[in-house]
C-alpha positions, 0 to 999 in steps of 0.5 A: 472468495480468495482475496485476489478474485475480490480485487478482480471483481473490483476492477471489473466493476469499474468503468471500462475506460478505468480498468486498464489503468487500474490494472497497470497500478495493480501490477505496479504494487504487486511487482514492487511489493512482491511480499505484500498481501492483496486484500480488500478493505472498506471496500477497495484493494490494499496490500498489506505488508509488516508488522501485526499482520491483521492490523491498521499498522501492516496497511501498506498502500490502498487504491480505488476508482472513484467517478472523476479520479483514481487515488491511492493512500496513504501517501504523504510527503512523496515528492514529485507527486505534491500536485496530485496530493490532498488532504494530508496523504491521499493522491488523487490522479484525474482520469483524463490524465496518465498515471506517473508510474514511476513516482508511484513506483518510487512511493511503493518502494518508500512505503516498503522501506518505512515498513521494513524499518518497523520490522526491524525496530520491533525485531530489535526490540523483541530481541533486547527483551528477550536478552534481558529477561534470559540474564535476569532469569536466576 
């Protein structure tokens, strides 16, 4: 099954009242991270972006519908969302309150910047290794 269809099915299986909010959240993530690949993991939608595709290091953000809230992870340290933060990096948005979409968009942009920095760091390290092995070749 196409991964986007799996996310469609996940949203369709959520309670009717929650579905529009999940679609809004999905659209915001896709708009902010158009190069991220939408997938399913642990039975919930997530977006892959960054170094080492197929590994945990490439996980940008997850979202999930729960009984009393919508959860987003990882999310530690995002300013303006402290009231929703539980544990180290889980945001829980009560179903009886609107989603703070601009703050969520900021979170996605922050996560993208972190992943872009990882990509740049990895690229520089690989470039440095290549140039040092070229210099040491006889």
